[in-house]
N, C-alpha and C positions, 0 to 999 in steps of 0.2 A: 700612709697615704694609700688610698684605694683607686685603682685605675678603673674609670667608668666607660671608656671608649676603646675600640679596637686599636692595636698598635700602629696601624698604617694611617690613622686619622691625624695624629699630632704632627708628624713631619710634613704631611700634605698641606695641612692648615698653615703651618709656619712658612712653607714655600709660597703659598698664595699670598700670605701677609707680606713676605719679603718682596714679591713682585709688585705688590701695590705700594709699598714704601718707595721703591725705585722709580716707579712711574709717577707717583706723587711728587717726588723731589724733582724729577725731570720737568713736570708742568710748572713748578714753582719758579723755574728760571726765567719765565716771561710773565709780565703783569697780566696779560689777557687770560692766561691759563692758571694763574697762581691760586685762585679761589677753588677751582676744580682740583688742582693738585693737593690743596689742603684737605679737601673732603675725601680724596682717594687715600691719602696717608692716614687720615683718621679712621677710615674704613678698614685699612690694613691692621691698625692697632686694635680695633674692635674685634676683628677676627682672631688676632693673636691672644688677646686677654680673654675673650669669650671661650675659646677652645681650652685655654689653660684652666679656667674655672671649672669647666665641665669635666675636664680630663681627670683632675685629682680632687677627691673629696677631702679637702683640707678643712679642719674644724667642721663647719656645716655649710652647705650651699647657701642657706639663708644669710649667714654672716658675710659671705663673699659678695653675694649680689646686693646686700645692703650697703656694703662698702662701695661698690660700683655706683649705686644710685646716689649715695652721698657725694662722692667725688664728682660725678657728672653734674649734679645740682650745683655744686660750688663753681665748677668750671663755667657752667651756663650763665650764672649770676654775674661772674667776673666779665665774661665776654659781653654781656649786655649792658653792664653799668660802668665799666672802666672807660674813662676818656681816652681819646687817641693820643692826647698829649702825655698820658700816664702809661702808654703802652710799653715804653722802654723799661719802666720799673716792673711792670707785670712779666715781661720777658725775663728780666733778671731773677724774679722770684721763681718762675717756672724752671729756669736753668738750675737754681739752687735746690729746688724740691727734687728734681730728677737726680742730681748728684747725691743728695742726702739719702734718697731712697735706695740708690744703688749701693751705697756704703752700708746702710742698715741690713739690706737683704743679704749682702755678702757675709756680714757677721752672723746673721741668723742661720745661714747655711752652714757655716763653720760649727756653730753650736750643735746643729742637728747631726752633722757628721761625727763630731766628738761624742755626742750622746749615743749614737748608734754603735759606736766602737767601744762602749763600756765606760765612757769617762775619758778624762784627759790622759793620754799615754803617748809615748814617743812614737811618731810615725803614724798616729791615728788619722792625721789629715794628709792626703796625698800632696806631694810637693808642688805639682802643677796647679792644684786647687789653691793651695796656700799663697803661691806667687800671684795668681789672678786676684785672690781676695785682698792681698796687701796692695796691689795696684789700684783696685776698685776703692779700697778704703781711703787711701791717701788722696787720690784724684777726686773722688766723690765728696769727701769732707772738705777739701779746699774749695771745690765748686760750691758747696752749700753755703759756707760762711762768707766766702768771697762774693758770691752773688747777692746774698743779703746785704753785705756792705755796699755793693755797687748800687743796689736798689735804694738803699738809704741815702747815698749821695745824690742819686737822680731825683729822689723825692724831697730832698732838702732836709731830711731828718739828720743826716751827717754832713759835715762840711764838704763842699765841693773842691776845696783846696787840697793840695797834696800834703799829707801829714808827714813832716820830716823830723827826725830826731837823731842824735848822735849814736852811731853804732847800729842803725836800723838794718843794714845789709847783713851784719854779723848775726843780729838777732834772727833774721829769716833763715840764714844758713843753719843756725843752731837748732831751730824747731824742725827744719827739714831733715837734719842728720838724726835727731832724736826719733822722728817718725820712721825713718828708714831703719833705725836700730831696732825699734819694736818690731818692724816688719820682718827684718832678717832673723830676729829671735823666734818669730812665729814660724818662719819657713824652716829653719834648722831644727826646731824642736829638740833641744838638747836633753839628754837623760840625766837630769839633776834632781836634787831634793832641796828641801828647805826653802829659803827665800826665793831663789831663782825659779823654782818650780811654781811657787805662788805667783810670781810675775808672769809666767807663761800663760796662766789661765785667763787673765784679762788683757793680755798684751795687744790683742786686736783693738779693743776699745780704748786702750791708752794711745795706740796709733791714731785712732779716729780723733780723739780729744786734741792730740798734739797737732794734727793736720787742720783741724778747725781753727785753732789759733793762727796757724800759718796762713790760712785763707784770708783772715781779717788783716793780718799784717801786710800781705801782698797787695791788697786793694786799697787800703786807707792811704797808702803812700803814693797813689796815682791820682792825678788832678781830673777834674770834670771834663776837660776837653778830650781826654783820652778814653772816656767811657764807651764810645762806639766800638773801639778796638777791644776793650776789656769785655763788653758784652759778647762780641763775636768769639773771643777766646774762651770765655766761660761756657759758651754754648758748646764749643768743641769738647771742653773738659767733661761736660755732662754726658755727651755721647760716648767718649772714651770710658768713663766710669761704668756706663751701662753695658758697654761691650765686655768690659772686665768681669762684671757680674754675670753676664751670659756664659762666660767660660766657667765660672764657679758653678753655675747651675746646669751646665751643658745644655743651654737653651739656644737653639739656632736663631730663632726670631730676634732675640735680644742682642745677639752678637751682630747680626746684620744691620739691625736698626741703629744700634749704638755706633757702629763703624761708619754708617752713612752720615749720621749727625756729626760725628767727630771729624770726618773728612771734610764735609761741607763747611763746618765752622772753621777749621784750619785754613781752608782756601779763602773763605771770606776775611779771616784775620789777615792773611798776606795781602789781599786786595786793599784792605783798609790801611795797612801800614804803608803800602806803596802809594796810596793816595795822599798820605800825610808826609811822604818821603822820610819816614823814620823806621828804624829797625824795631822788631818786637822787644829786644833787650832794652832799647832806650825807652820804650813805652812803659815797660814793667819796672825799670830801675832808674830811669833818667829824670822822670818828672816832667812837668809842662806847666809853664806859666811863671811869671815873675811880677814883682811890684814895681810899677813905674812911678818915678818921682813926678810931682806936680810940675816942676820946672821943665822936664822933658815934654810934658803934654802942652804946656804953654808955648814952648818953642815951635811946636808944629801947628797948633791950632790958632793961637792968638792972632787976631787980625786977618786970618786966612779962611775963615768959615763963612760961607754964603748960605744964609737961611732963606727958605722959600715958604710959600703958603699953598694950601690945597687949590685955591683959585688959579694960581700961576701954574701949577702942575697940570691942571686940567687944560690950560691953554696950550701947554707943550704937547699934551696927548692928542688934542684935536688936530694939530698940525703934523703929527708923526705918521710914518707909514709902517715902521716896524718897531715893536716894543718887546723887551725881554724882562721878565719878572724873576728876581732872584730871592727866593725865600730862605729864611734862617730859623734858628730856634726861637728867636723873639716872636716870629709869626705863630709858632706852635703854642708858646706861653699865652699869647693874647687870644688864641683861637680865632685868628683872622683869615683862615684859609677860605671860608665861605664868602667873605667880602672880596677877597683877592680873586676868587673864581668868578664872581659876578662882574667885577671890573674887567677882567679879561674877556668875558662874554660880550660885554657892551662894546669893547674896542673892536672885537672881531665883527660885530654886527655893523660897525662903521667902516668895514673894509680894511682894518688895520691887521697886520700880520703880528700875532702874539705867540710867544713861546716862554717856557719856564727853563731857567738854567739851574741844574741841580748839582750841587757839589756832593761828592760821596760821603763826606763826614759832617754835612750840615745836619744839626739836630742832635739827638742823644742816642741814636742807634742807626745801623745801616738801613736805608730806605725809608727813614722817618718822614722826610719831606714828601716822598712819593706817596706814601700811605695817607698823609693829611690831605694832599691835593686830590687824590683819588676819592677820598670821602666827600670832597666838595664838588665831585663830578667834573674834575678837570680831565680831558681826554689824555690817555697815556701818550698819544703821539705828539702832544704839546710839551711833554717833559723831555728836555735834552740833557744828556750827561755832559760833564765838563769838557771832555774832548770834542764833542760835537758842537757845542755852542761857542766855545772860545774863538774859533776863526770867524764867527759871524758878528762879533761885537763891532767890528769896524764899519759894518753896514747897518748898524742899529742906531735909530734915532734917539730913543729913550730907554734907559735901563732903570727899573724901580727895584732897589735893594730894600727888602723889608725884614727887619730883625736879624740880619746877617752881619758879621764883622770880620772874624779872622779869615773866612773862606774867600774874601774879596780884598784882603790886605796886601798891597803891592810890596810891602817890606819883604815878603817871602822871596821875591826876585831881586831885590836891590840891597838888602842888608844881610851879609853873611854871618853877622854875629847875632842875628835875631833868633829867638827860639823856634820860629816857624821858617827859618831859612831853607829854601829848596822845596818847600811844600807847594805842590801845584794849586793854584788859586784860579778863580774866575776873573778874567782880565777885563772887568767891566769898564775901566777907565778908557778903553779904546773906543767906546760908544760916543755919540755926539753929546748927549747930556745924561748925567747920572743923578737920580734922585735917591737919597739914602733916608729911609724912614726908621728913626730910632727915638727912644725916649730921651737920650742924652748923648754926650760924647764919651761915655764910659767905655773902658776897654772890654775886650772879649775875654774868652777863657785864657788866652795866652798872656793876658796882662800887659800888652804893649799897645801904644797908640797906633792909629790907622791913618797913614798919610792920604789915603783916598778921600777922607772927609775935607781935606784942605785943598784938593786939586781944583783947578780953574773951571772945569766943566762939571763939578759936583755941587749940587744943592742939598742942604740938609732940611728934611721935613720932620720936625720933632713932634713926637706924640705917640700915644698907644697905637700899636699896629691895627687893632680891629677898629677902633674909633676913626683913625685917620683914613684907612682904606674904605670904610663905609661913607665917610664924608666925600672922598673922591668919587665914589659911586653915585651918591646923591647929586653932586655938582655936575657930573658928566651927563646924567640924565636930563638935567635942566638945559 
């Protein structure tokens, strides 16, 4: 490699990039400044990548800039064409590509170090570099295949159910131990001949292959309801893998960026677990969801369901003074956010106080509902977190639940044997009237019935969320 810039330029550029990363992450903590924070962080990455490309004449500048143009083009197309409802899948793919890139780059650096040392030899790779590479290889590979499996579940390519089989935990432990074994062998670099020496040569790639299988096994056993937590965790993994590769390359910008992503992802994972009142261990190994017998559904619903019509709902809204709308993943699937936003605007124009109650795990990723509502021009001030909105339901005339189920299920507070027992939920039943818009009485991801549907102040408004909300808008205009 040929250095093309003075020695002082690279650390200065990386410092500037790190400052931009930190400021961008800080701005992303608030909806009003999130877009600016994203641009600032992207600018930091542009600085880091640009100076790296110019600093070293690797292959030819034309090839590198060609790669940048192709990558930027693919990213632009995805950003412009992917629907908001498919954003969780895209985030999962991005996490996976980041982890996979970290693992591959760490392996490439090991090959270069070994080549510069005259081939495979004991001690040719510094121990600290080998340790960082092993860490990056395992975490990055698990992130790659795990994220792809998560994206497959979110997109419906793979089943959203937790895939269970006899001895699954033992199988995961075996693959983890084998991957660690290959890693230990790479770090120790024993002075042996014959078969063991032949194993040493590809040991890193055997580690990567084993960890890739482990990533799939870890995610397929997790149900769809836990995907928000899994996405946050895999995001942290991708950052940690990048940080590990930064140590392999002795790249300050990569270490800082990876650490920031890893820390932010872990904090978000903890927040998501607390929002579901579940431990991370339970999410990863406990599963979520059960099969409910029809008899149990009949016991709760039969004779207790009150069905309403759009005309009746409009009459309730005309007499209301305060309305809270609770969106769920069903709203996202139906892409009903624009109709919901229009309804809220009409109500506000009529002097009605309207707010949105957002559960932290509603949807398929953290902030999913907020992003959809923001796309439909709902003001951020109208989006209330669960802790803010719960105390106000007793002063609310009408609550409209559209496409949500588990996040409003009172079983979380009343049934200690329920899989969602103890999970904080939106306590919508405290309101005067609850309108639940769903296609049917089917269960949510937890697989359990929702007694809210059978309560005396609940009216079921059956139908597609988008069509139903648009019909409410049309009727209210009249």
